C-alpha positions in Angstrom: 69.4 98.3 105.8 70.6 94.8 105.1 69.4 92.1 107.6 72.2 90.6 109.6 72.8 86.9 109.1 71.1 84.9 111.9 72.4 81.3 111.5 75.9 80.1 111.1 75.1 78.9 107.6 74.1 82.5 106.7 77.3 83.8 108.3 79.4 81.4 106.3 77.6 82.3 103.1 78.2 86.0 103.7 81.9 85.5 104.4 82.2 83.5 101.2 80.4 86.3 99.3 82.7 89.0 100.7 85.8 86.8 100.0 84.7 86.2 96.5 84.1 90.0 96.1 87.8 90.5 97.0 89.0 88.4 94.1 86.5 89.9 91.6 88.2 91.9 88.8 85.6 94.7 89.1 86.4 95.1 92.8 90.1 95.1 92.0 89.6 97.9 89.4 87.5 99.8 92.0 90.3 99.5 94.6 92.8 100.6 92.2 90.8 103.8 91.5 90.2 104.4 95.2 93.9 104.0 95.9 94.7 106.6 93.2 92.2 109.0 94.7 93.7 108.4 98.3 97.1 109.2 96.9 95.9 112.4 95.3 94.1 113.5 98.5 97.3 112.7 100.5 99.3 114.8 98.1 96.8 117.7 98.5 97.2 117.5 102.3 101.0 117.4 102.0 101.5 120.0 99.3 98.4 122.1 99.8 96.0 123.5 97.4 95.7 127.1 96.1 93.8 129.5 98.4 93.0 126.7 100.8 91.0 127.3 103.9 90.4 125.3 107.0 87.1 123.9 105.6 88.9 122.8 102.5 91.4 120.7 104.5 88.6 119.3 106.7 86.7 118.3 103.5 89.9 116.6 102.1 90.3 114.7 105.4 86.7 113.6 105.4 87.0 112.3 101.8 90.2 110.5 102.7 88.5 108.8 105.6 85.5 107.8 103.6 87.7 106.4 100.7 89.7 104.3 103.2 86.5 103.0 104.8 85.0 102.1 101.4 88.2 100.4 100.3 88.3 98.1 103.4 84.6 97.3 103.6 84.9 93.6 102.6 87.6 92.9 105.0 85.8 94.7 107.8 82.7 92.8 107.1 84.5 89.4 107.0 86.3 90.3 110.3 83.1 91.4 111.9 81.3 88.3 110.9 84.1 86.0 112.1 84.6 87.6 115.5 82.4 86.4 118.3 80.1 89.0 119.7 81.6 90.7 122.7 79.5 91.3 125.7 79.0 94.8 127.0 81.1 95.6 130.0 79.3 96.4 133.2 79.8 100.0 133.9 79.2 99.5 137.6 82.6 99.7 139.4 81.4 97.7 142.4 81.3 93.9 142.4 77.9 92.2 142.9 77.3 89.7 145.6 77.6 86.9 143.1 81.0 88.2 142.0 82.2 88.3 145.6 80.9 84.8 146.2 82.8 83.5 143.2 86.0 85.3 144.3 85.7 83.8 147.8 85.1 80.3 146.3 88.2 80.6 144.2 90.2 81.9 147.2 89.1 79.0 149.4 90.0 76.5 146.6 93.5 77.9 146.4 94.1 77.2 150.2 
């Protein structure tokens, strides 16, 4: 597994690498081949294949999903690196004492 960038400099470097990959002729050739494969799989889903079974359709859908994910990997990585980390929402539906105090302070300030 690749280690995640820890500093802003490492993040910027990773973004630059993924951006450079997008303009690389080898990547463009790869994307063209993936796009052709996606079109063929979509055609197979629309038209069908001889003696197809449910498992065949499921396999085609899985391949299609995988190809789309591979094709968009650099863009996804750039987007993930640029977006700030989101905090995990608190699953507790009830407010804490601190939250209630903050709400009361805001309400008093409005009056």
